[in-house]
N, C-alpha and C positions, 0 to 999 in steps of 0.2 A: 955634689948633692948628690948620694944615689936612689934613683927612685923605682920604687919595686912593683909600679901600678903596671899589668902586663899589656895594656890599651898600651902607654906609653912604648912599652917597649916592643912592640911589634910595629907601631910606625914609624921607630927607631930603625928596623928592620927594612919597613919600605920605601923607607926616605934613603937608607945605604944602598940597596938593591935599584931603586932608579936612578941615585945615582949614577952609579959605575956602569950601568947599562945606555947613557945619556953621555957620559964625560970622552970629550976627545971625537966628539962627533956634530960636523958641522954638514952633513945632510939631511935632505927634509924624509928621507925613508922611512916606513916603519918597521919598527923593529918588530920579526914575527916570535913568537912564542910556539912552542910547541905542544903537539896536542897530545897528555899524557892520561893514565887510567892506572889504576890502582892494582899491579899485577900479583897477590898472596901466593907462596910457596903452596901446593899440593898437601901440605900435611896443616896448614892451617885453614882449609877449605876455600867458604863464599863469602867468609865475613868473619869478623874480629873486632876486638873491643882499644880503641886508640883514645888517649889522651886528649881534650880540646883543652887546648893550651890558656881560652879565652876566659873559657867558663870555670876551671879546675872539674871536670868532672868527665868519668869517662863516657866515652859516646861508640856507637855499634858503627862501624866503616864496613861496605862492600866491593863484594871483590869487583875490578871492571867499571866503579865509578868514575868519573870524569874529577880529576884535582886539575890544579896546580899549582907547583915546585915554586918556594919562595923563596931559599935562602940554598946555599951551597951546603954541602954534609961539613958535620962539626965532628968533634973528634972522635964520636961513637960512632960514626957514618951515617946519624938520622941529619933529615932534613925538614924545615918546616914547609908543608904543604895548607893548601888552601881547600879546602873542603865540606860540602853542604854548608856554606854562611857561616862558617868557621874556621879556626887553623890546629892541624894537627901536626904533631912532629912523629916520623915514622923514618922505620930505617929505609935505605936507598933502595935496596932490594927490592922494596916495596912501589917502585914510583916507571911505569912504562912509559916510553917514549913511542909515541905512535904515529908521529908526524907534524906537519906544520897545516896551520890555516891560511 
Protein backbone atom coordinates (compact mmCIF):
# COMPACT_ATOMS: atom_id res chain seq x y z
CA UNK A 1 0.00 0.00 0.00
CA UNK A 2 1.51 3.31 -1.09
CA UNK A 3 1.10 6.15 1.39
CA UNK A 4 1.79 9.70 0.20
CA UNK A 5 1.31 11.32 3.60
CA UNK A 6 4.35 13.62 4.08
CA UNK A 7 4.40 13.05 7.84
CA UNK A 8 4.71 9.29 7.38
CA UNK A 9 7.41 9.74 4.74
CA UNK A 10 9.46 11.90 7.11
CA UNK A 11 8.96 9.44 9.97
CA UNK A 12 10.15 6.62 7.69
CA UNK A 13 13.27 8.67 6.83
CA UNK A 14 13.98 9.24 10.54
CA UNK A 15 13.59 5.55 11.32
CA UNK A 16 15.97 4.64 8.49
CA UNK A 17 18.47 7.29 9.60
CA UNK A 18 18.37 6.20 13.23
CA UNK A 19 18.58 2.50 12.44
CA UNK A 20 21.59 2.98 10.17
CA UNK A 21 23.31 5.10 12.83
CA UNK A 22 22.88 2.47 15.55
CA UNK A 23 23.28 -0.69 13.46
CA UNK A 24 26.13 -2.88 14.65
CA UNK A 25 27.12 -0.62 17.54
CA UNK A 26 27.39 -2.22 20.94
CA UNK A 27 29.15 0.58 22.80
CA UNK A 28 27.13 3.11 24.71
CA UNK A 29 29.00 6.08 23.28
CA UNK A 30 26.80 8.83 21.93
CA UNK A 31 27.11 9.55 18.25
CA UNK A 32 28.17 13.14 17.73
CA UNK A 33 26.29 15.25 15.25
CA UNK A 34 28.20 17.95 13.35
CA UNK A 35 27.19 21.56 13.88
CA UNK A 36 25.92 22.68 10.49
CA UNK A 37 24.77 25.96 8.96
CA UNK A 38 23.51 27.13 5.60
CA UNK A 39 26.27 28.51 3.39
CA UNK A 40 24.72 29.97 0.24
CA UNK A 41 26.81 30.85 -2.81
CA UNK A 42 27.70 34.54 -3.19
CA UNK A 43 25.37 35.01 -6.18
CA UNK A 44 22.35 34.03 -4.04
CA UNK A 45 23.08 36.47 -1.24
CA UNK A 46 21.94 36.29 2.36
CA UNK A 47 18.61 34.57 1.84
CA UNK A 48 16.71 32.32 -0.54
CA UNK A 49 13.34 30.63 -0.83
CA UNK A 50 13.13 26.88 -0.18
CA UNK A 51 10.27 24.38 -0.21
CA UNK A 52 8.91 23.31 3.17
CA UNK A 53 8.40 19.59 2.49
CA UNK A 54 5.85 19.15 5.29
CA UNK A 55 3.48 22.03 4.50
CA UNK A 56 4.28 22.23 0.76
CA UNK A 57 4.87 25.99 0.98
CA UNK A 58 7.84 28.16 0.15
CA UNK A 59 9.67 29.61 3.16
CA UNK A 60 12.58 32.01 3.35
CA UNK A 61 15.90 30.56 4.50
CA UNK A 62 18.67 32.80 5.79
CA UNK A 63 22.38 32.28 5.24
CA UNK A 64 24.39 31.06 8.27
CA UNK A 65 21.23 29.65 9.94
CA UNK A 66 21.66 26.50 12.01
CA UNK A 67 20.45 23.28 10.36
CA UNK A 68 20.71 19.52 10.84
CA UNK A 69 21.23 17.29 7.81
CA UNK A 70 18.79 14.38 7.94
CA UNK A 71 19.37 12.42 4.73
CA UNK A 72 22.16 11.45 2.40
CA UNK A 73 22.35 13.16 -1.03
CA UNK A 74 19.83 11.91 -3.60
CA UNK A 75 20.36 11.57 -7.36
CA UNK A 76 20.01 15.36 -7.76
CA UNK A 77 22.61 15.96 -4.99
CA UNK A 78 19.94 17.34 -2.64
CA UNK A 79 19.61 16.58 1.07
CA UNK A 80 16.79 16.84 3.57
CA UNK A 81 17.61 19.21 6.43
CA UNK A 82 15.80 20.30 9.58
CA UNK A 83 15.46 24.08 9.53
CA UNK A 84 13.28 26.48 11.54
CA UNK A 85 11.05 23.75 12.93
CA UNK A 86 10.36 22.06 9.59
CA UNK A 87 12.11 20.07 6.87
CA UNK A 88 13.46 21.45 3.60
CA UNK A 89 15.32 19.85 0.71
CA UNK A 90 18.36 21.83 -0.48
CA UNK A 91 21.47 21.23 -2.59
CA UNK A 92 24.30 19.60 -0.63
CA UNK A 93 26.48 22.63 -1.48
CA UNK A 94 24.29 24.76 0.84
CA UNK A 95 25.24 22.62 3.89
CA UNK A 96 28.42 23.64 5.71
CA UNK A 97 29.88 21.53 8.56
CA UNK A 98 31.30 23.82 11.23
CA UNK A 99 32.43 21.23 13.79
CA UNK A 100 31.13 18.86 16.41
CA UNK A 101 29.25 19.54 19.66
